[in-house]
C-alpha positions in Angstrom: 146.8 88.5 125.0 147.1 88.8 121.2 145.0 85.6 120.8 142.3 87.2 123.1 142.3 90.3 120.9 142.0 88.3 117.7 139.1 86.3 119.2 137.3 89.5 120.2 137.9 91.0 116.7 136.6 87.8 115.1 133.5 87.8 117.3 132.8 91.5 116.5 133.1 90.8 112.8 130.8 87.9 113.0 128.2 89.9 115.0 128.3 92.8 112.6 128.1 90.6 109.6 125.1 88.7 111.1 123.3 91.9 111.9 123.9 93.3 108.5 122.4 90.1 106.8 119.4 90.3 109.2 118.8 94.0 108.4 118.9 93.4 104.7 116.6 90.4 105.0 114.1 92.5 107.1 114.2 95.3 104.4 113.5 92.7 101.7 110.7 91.3 103.7 109.2 94.7 104.2 109.3 95.4 100.4 107.7 92.0 99.8 104.9 92.7 102.2 104.3 96.2 100.6 104.0 94.5 97.2 101.6 92.0 98.6 99.5 94.7 100.2 99.3 96.6 96.9 98.1 93.4 95.2 95.5 92.9 97.8 94.3 96.5 97.6 94.1 96.1 93.8 92.0 92.9 94.1 89.7 94.6 96.6 89.3 97.5 94.2 88.4 95.1 91.4 86.0 93.2 93.6 84.2 96.5 94.5 83.9 97.4 90.9 82.4 94.0 90.1 79.9 94.4 93.0 78.9 97.8 91.7 78.4 96.5 88.2 76.3 93.6 89.7 74.3 96.1 91.8 73.6 98.3 88.8 72.3 95.3 86.9 70.0 94.4 89.7 68.7 97.9 89.9 67.9 97.9 86.2 65.9 94.7 86.5 64.1 96.0 89.5 62.9 99.1 87.6 61.7 96.9 84.8 59.8 94.7 87.2 58.0 97.7 88.7 56.7 98.8 85.4 
């Protein structure tokens, strides 16, 4: 009976430990994904700025061509 109890306690300890590691890994993965999303948003913002600058340059040349 005491062996059965010790086996159950060991199994519970292993299960709780494994779930704790899995949870911490999931949190770390979420943080990593958030960081990557921020980088992608920043890159998109920079790309839009560059497109605006290119668009403004085209507009200026169009006005000159019309004169």
